[in-house]
Structures are given as structure tokens and as C-alpha cells.
N, C-alpha and C positions, 0 to 999 in steps of 0.2 A: 840598643845602642847607648853607650854612655857618652854623656856631654860634659865636658870641664870648660866652664866658662870663667875666665879671669877678668875682673875689672879692674883696670889699672888705676883709674881715676873716676870718681863719681862725684860731681859737683851738684849740689841741691841748694838752690838759693832759697833762703827763708825758713830753713829747717833749724830748730833751735838744738844746741848740743845735747840737751837732755833727751831729746827725741831719737838720737841716732841709733841706739841699740834695738829699740823697738821697730824703727823703720828698716834696718838691715835685716832683721829677722822677718819682717813681713815681705820685702823684696826677695829674700831667699826663698821664701814659701811660693811666692808668685811666679818666679822664674822656674821653680821646679814644676809647678803646675803648667805653665806655658810650653816648656820644651818637652812635656810628656804629651802634648797634642800630636795627632797623628801627622807625619811628614815634617814636622819643624826641625828636628835634630837632623834628619837626613839633608834638608835644604841647607841647613848651616854648614854641615860637614862637607857638602859638595861644592860649596862657593870658594872661588879663589880670593875673594875680599873678605874672608871671615876673620882674618888676623887683626883688621882694624875697622872700627866702626864708630861713628858719632851719631848719636840721637839727641834731638830736641824735641820737647813735648810739652804741653801744658796739661798739669794733672786735673782730674776732675776733684772738686771740692772733697777733702776727707779721704781721697784714695790715691795718695802719692805713690805708695809702693806698688800697687796694682797697675796704676798708669804708667809707671816706669817700667815694669815688666812687660806690659803689652807693648810699649814703644819698642823695646829691644827684641822682643820676639817677632812681632809683626813687620818691624821695620829693618829687620836683619838682611842678610845677603839675598838677592833675587833668586 
């Protein structure tokens, strides 16, 4: 199954502009890994609420991209 995820807006407080590109690349990799886990893509595809989701999370120190990806994958549609 192919998953296309569009993030319209991503607000990350406390991230320096110079860190943006590295963070985006790390988030992309972490999301690819997360959505590759068994059942995740199917759960998202089957959900009627998949078109709009909002997630708030507290990242683990030094793990912002990984924490963001985990929040999106795990906190997605039921």
C-alpha cells in the first residue's frame, strides 16, 4: 500500500532556522519507517478522520524528528 502524507503546517517551537533542513530530512525518514510498520498504513487509509489531524507532543531530548513521527503514526486515526 502506498501512503501519501501531506503536512499542511508543522509548527515546531524552539527550532532554529538553520536546523530546518536536517529536521525535515530526519522527520521524513522517521515517518517512512513508522508507516512501514504492519497495519499502520491500513489503519490510516480506513479512517474517516484521516483528512485532518492535529497532534501535540513533548519530544524526547535530542529526538525531535523521531518524537514527531511517533506522535503522528501512533496518534493517528483510531
